[in-house]
C-alpha positions in Angstrom: 37.3 42.0 52.0 34.4 42.3 54.4 34.7 40.7 57.8 32.8 37.5 58.3 30.1 37.3 61.0 32.5 35.4 63.3 35.3 37.9 62.9 32.8 40.8 63.4 31.5 39.3 66.6 35.0 38.7 67.8 36.0 42.4 67.1 32.9 43.6 68.9 33.6 41.4 71.9 37.2 42.7 72.1 35.9 46.2 71.9 33.4 45.6 74.7 36.1 44.0 76.9 38.4 47.1 76.4 35.6 49.5 77.3 34.8 47.5 80.5 38.5 47.4 81.5 39.2 51.0 80.6 41.8 49.8 78.1 42.9 50.8 74.6 45.5 49.2 72.4 47.7 50.4 69.5 50.4 49.2 67.1 53.2 51.1 65.4 55.3 50.0 62.4 58.4 52.3 62.7 59.7 51.5 59.2 56.5 52.8 57.5 55.2 55.1 60.3 51.9 53.3 60.2 50.0 53.7 63.5 46.8 51.9 64.5 44.5 52.6 67.4 41.7 50.4 68.8 38.3 52.0 68.9 38.4 52.4 72.7 41.7 54.2 72.6 40.0 56.8 70.5 37.3 57.0 73.1 39.9 57.3 75.9 41.0 60.6 74.2 37.4 61.8 74.0 37.1 61.0 70.2 34.8 58.9 68.2 36.5 55.8 66.7 38.3 56.9 63.5 37.6 60.6 64.0 41.2 61.5 63.4 44.3 59.8 61.9 46.1 58.2 64.9 49.0 60.3 66.0 51.6 60.2 68.7 51.9 64.0 68.5 48.1 64.3 69.2 48.4 62.1 72.3 51.4 64.1 73.6 49.6 67.4 73.0 46.7 66.2 75.1 49.0 65.5 78.1 49.4 67.9 81.0 52.5 70.1 80.3 54.5 68.6 83.1 54.4 65.1 81.4 55.0 66.0 77.8 58.8 66.3 77.8 59.1 62.9 79.5 56.7 61.3 77.0 58.6 62.8 74.1 61.9 61.5 75.4 60.4 58.0 75.9 59.1 58.0 72.3 62.4 59.1 70.9 64.3 56.4 72.8 61.7 53.8 71.8 62.0 54.6 68.1 65.7 54.7 68.3 65.9 51.3 69.9 66.6 52.5 73.4 63.8 50.5 75.0 62.7 47.0 74.7 59.7 46.6 77.0 58.7 49.8 78.7 56.0 51.2 81.1 55.2 54.9 81.2 52.5 56.8 83.1 51.2 60.2 82.0 48.1 62.4 82.5 45.8 63.8 79.8 43.2 66.5 79.9 39.9 64.9 78.8 37.2 66.4 76.7 35.4 67.3 80.0 38.4 69.2 81.3 39.2 66.6 83.9 42.6 65.0 84.2 42.9 61.3 83.6 45.9 59.1 84.5 47.0 56.6 81.9 49.5 53.8 82.2 51.0 52.5 78.9 52.7 49.2 78.5 55.0 49.0 75.4 56.4 45.8 73.9 58.8 45.7 71.0 58.4 42.7 68.6 61.4 41.9 66.4 60.7 40.8 62.9 60.4 42.1 59.4 59.0 44.7 59.7 59.7 45.5 63.3 56.6 46.3 65.3 55.9 48.1 68.5 52.6 47.3 70.3 51.1 48.7 73.4 48.2 48.9 75.7 46.9 52.0 77.5 44.8 51.7 80.7 42.9 54.5 82.5 44.1 54.2 86.1 42.5 57.4 87.3 40.3 55.8 89.9 43.1 53.6 91.2 45.4 56.7 91.5 42.8 58.6 93.4 42.3 55.8 95.9 46.1 55.4 96.2 46.4 59.2 96.9 43.6 59.2 99.4 45.2 56.3 101.3 48.6 58.0 101.2 47.0 61.2 102.5 45.5 59.5 105.5 48.8 57.8 106.3 50.7 61.1 105.8 48.4 63.0 108.2 48.7 60.3 110.9 52.5 60.4 110.6 52.6 64.2 110.7 50.4 64.5 113.8 52.4 61.7 115.5 55.6 63.7 115.1 54.2 67.1 115.8 56.5 69.1 118.1 55.4 72.7 117.4 52.9 74.6 115.3 55.3 75.7 112.6 57.1 72.4 112.3 53.9 70.3 112.6 51.9 72.4 110.1 54.7 72.4 107.6 55.0 68.6 107.8 51.3 68.2 107.6 51.0 70.3 104.4 54.0 68.6 102.9 52.6 65.1 103.5 49.2 66.0 102.0 50.8 67.9 99.1 52.9 64.9 98.1 50.1 62.4 98.5 47.5 64.4 96.6 50.0 65.8 94.0 49.5 69.5 95.0 52.2 72.1 94.4 51.3 74.7 97.0 49.8 74.4 100.5 48.8 77.1 103.1 47.9 76.6 106.8 45.4 79.5 107.5 44.5 80.4 111.1 41.8 82.8 112.4 43.2 86.2 113.2 40.5 88.5 114.5 37.8 88.5 111.8 40.2 87.2 109.1 42.3 84.2 108.2 46.1 84.7 108.1 48.8 82.4 106.6 50.6 80.8 109.5 52.9 78.6 107.4 53.3 77.7 103.7 54.6 74.6 101.9 55.4 74.8 98.1 57.3 73.2 95.3 60.5 74.9 94.2 59.2 76.6 91.1 59.9 80.1 89.8 56.3 80.4 88.7 55.1 80.2 92.3 57.4 83.0 93.6 54.7 85.8 93.3 52.0 83.6 94.8 54.3 82.9 97.7 55.0 86.6 98.3 51.3 87.6 98.2 50.2 84.6 100.3 52.6 85.6 103.1 50.8 89.0 103.5 47.3 87.9 102.5 44.2 88.0 104.7 41.0 86.2 103.9 38.0 88.3 104.9 34.5 87.2 105.4 33.6 87.4 101.7 36.3 84.9 100.5 35.5 81.3 99.7 38.1 80.1 102.2 36.8 82.3 105.0 33.3 81.1 104.4 34.3 77.6 105.4 34.1 78.8 109.0 30.3 79.2 108.6 29.6 76.0 106.7 28.7 72.6 108.1 32.3 71.5 107.9 32.4 69.8 104.5 35.6 70.1 102.4 34.9 72.2 99.3 36.6 72.9 96.0 37.4 76.6 96.3 37.4 77.8 92.7 37.4 81.6 93.4 41.2 81.8 93.0 41.3 80.1 89.6 38.0 81.1 88.1 36.9 84.6 89.0 38.8 85.8 92.1 39.7 89.5 91.8 42.4 89.9 94.4 46.0 90.4 93.5 46.8 86.9 94.8 44.0 85.4 92.7 45.5 86.9 89.6 48.9 85.7 90.5 47.6 82.2 91.0 46.1 82.2 87.5 49.2 83.7 86.0 51.3 81.0 87.6 49.2 78.4 85.6 47.6 76.9 88.7 44.2 75.4 87.7 43.1 73.7 90.9 42.3 75.2 94.3 40.9 73.2 97.2 40.3 74.1 100.9 39.8 71.8 103.8 38.6 73.1 107.2 40.0 71.6 110.3 36.9 71.5 112.6 36.1 70.4 116.1 32.8 70.8 117.8 31.4 72.9 115.0 34.3 75.3 115.2 36.8 75.9 112.4 40.3 75.9 114.1 42.3 76.2 110.9 41.9 75.9 107.1 44.3 74.0 104.8 44.4 75.4 101.3 46.0 73.5 98.4 46.8 74.7 94.8 47.8 72.5 91.9 48.8 73.0 88.3 46.3 70.3 87.3 42.5 70.8 87.8 41.1 69.1 90.9 38.2 66.8 90.1 35.6 66.9 92.8 33.8 63.6 93.6 32.1 62.1 96.7 35.1 59.8 97.5 37.5 62.8 97.5 35.2 65.0 99.6 34.5 62.2 102.1 38.3 61.5 102.4 39.0 65.2 103.0 36.2 65.6 105.5 37.8 62.8 107.5 41.2 64.4 107.3 39.8 67.8 108.3 38.0 66.3 111.4 41.1 64.3 112.3 43.3 67.4 112.2 40.6 69.4 114.0 40.4 67.0 116.9 44.2 67.1 117.2 44.3 70.9 117.2 41.6 71.2 119.8 44.1 69.9 122.3 46.7 72.5 121.2 44.7 75.7 121.2 47.5 77.5 123.0 49.7 77.0 120.0 47.0 78.3 117.7 46.5 81.5 119.7 50.2 82.1 120.2 51.7 85.2 118.5 53.3 84.5 115.2 57.0 83.7 115.3 59.0 83.3 112.2 60.9 80.1 111.4 64.2 81.9 112.1 62.9 83.1 115.5 61.9 79.6 116.4 65.4 78.4 115.4 66.9 81.1 117.6 64.7 80.0 120.5 65.4 76.3 120.0 69.2 76.9 120.2 68.7 79.1 123.3 66.8 76.3 124.9 69.8 74.0 124.3 71.9 76.4 126.4 73.9 78.1 123.6 75.2 81.6 124.3 74.2 84.6 122.2 77.5 84.5 120.4 77.2 80.8 119.7 73.7 81.2 118.3 74.8 84.0 116.0 77.8 81.9 114.8 75.7 78.8 114.1 73.0 80.7 112.2 75.5 82.9 110.5 73.8 86.1 111.9 75.3 89.4 112.9 75.0 90.4 116.5 72.6 93.2 115.6 70.4 90.9 113.6 70.2 88.4 116.4 69.4 91.2 118.8 66.4 92.2 116.7 65.2 88.6 116.6 65.2 88.4 120.4 63.4 91.7 120.6 60.7 90.4 118.3 60.5 87.2 120.3 60.2 89.0 123.7 57.4 91.2 122.3 55.5 88.2 120.8 55.8 86.1 124.0 55.5 88.9 126.5 58.9 87.9 128.0 61.5 90.0 129.6 64.6 88.0 128.8 66.0 84.9 127.0 65.3 82.5 129.9 61.7 83.7 130.2 61.2 83.5 126.4 62.5 79.9 126.3 60.3 78.9 129.2 57.1 80.5 127.6 57.8 79.0 124.2 58.3 75.5 125.7 55.1 75.9 127.7 53.1 76.7 124.6 54.7 73.9 122.7 56.4 76.1 120.2 59.8 74.5 120.8 61.0 71.4 122.7 
């Protein structure tokens, strides 16, 4: 039976309200398997209303791989009576290739037949704003607790990676005419092992997109070379690992790039003015901080283990005690000290500790 004029107007008003709110609704009857989507829920998946038969499998297939298993488990529990009211968040890849964050609210209605109804809201913008705020707070916390270059840079990368949902971060520093990786932060994931190995020995020359940041006006950029058409062995490893987003942020002060922070993610990174503005601010904040610690930036590279050795030596531990605490052989510890002396230009342990403390490498 055709809808009356009033009902038609009501449906159109509801549809307009859903579009304004970035909201879609659905209803499932488990006994029959019948699933209904509102017109705007189709649009939220990049479809014309009624373009396909509504399907939970279709929705799950559009999700980023990291969210699919959780969504499947939630659906199984829901159909099996494991949930009453439930809230779940997931990310889908839109028709434009961009990742959108959805928050779904599910309500079970008892009756005959039993019904499950839900709403889905696009919270992409809210999530971006939340991430940007968390990034600023994380940077402030990392800089406030900075004690050495390695410790501080690792914490800075970790704070930004968590806030912005990145899986891999690198703190690049100028070394002669190239950029070298001073420290790396990464999610524990087997797929990233090869990327980690190649990053440790990589050098960015003048032709790379990251190195070119040193000659720009200081704006944060989306560095797509690695995931789009980069030809280096590291670029290939990044693509093979399934990383789809690459972003680089220069830490600048007085028109000089003091460091570059690179981030990689499994999800594509959507560039917009808000994001670039936030990253510009972070880059300049870090650049101002680093300008007062140039001695650390120019110091020879010490490994994390060598810094641990030095820190224990600064606490007055004997060579035997250091070897025991770090579970090192005497010969291995001797090699660490030889590397430390060469890097710091020191003749003995006391001089190495003093020089490292002067440079802010240890406390």
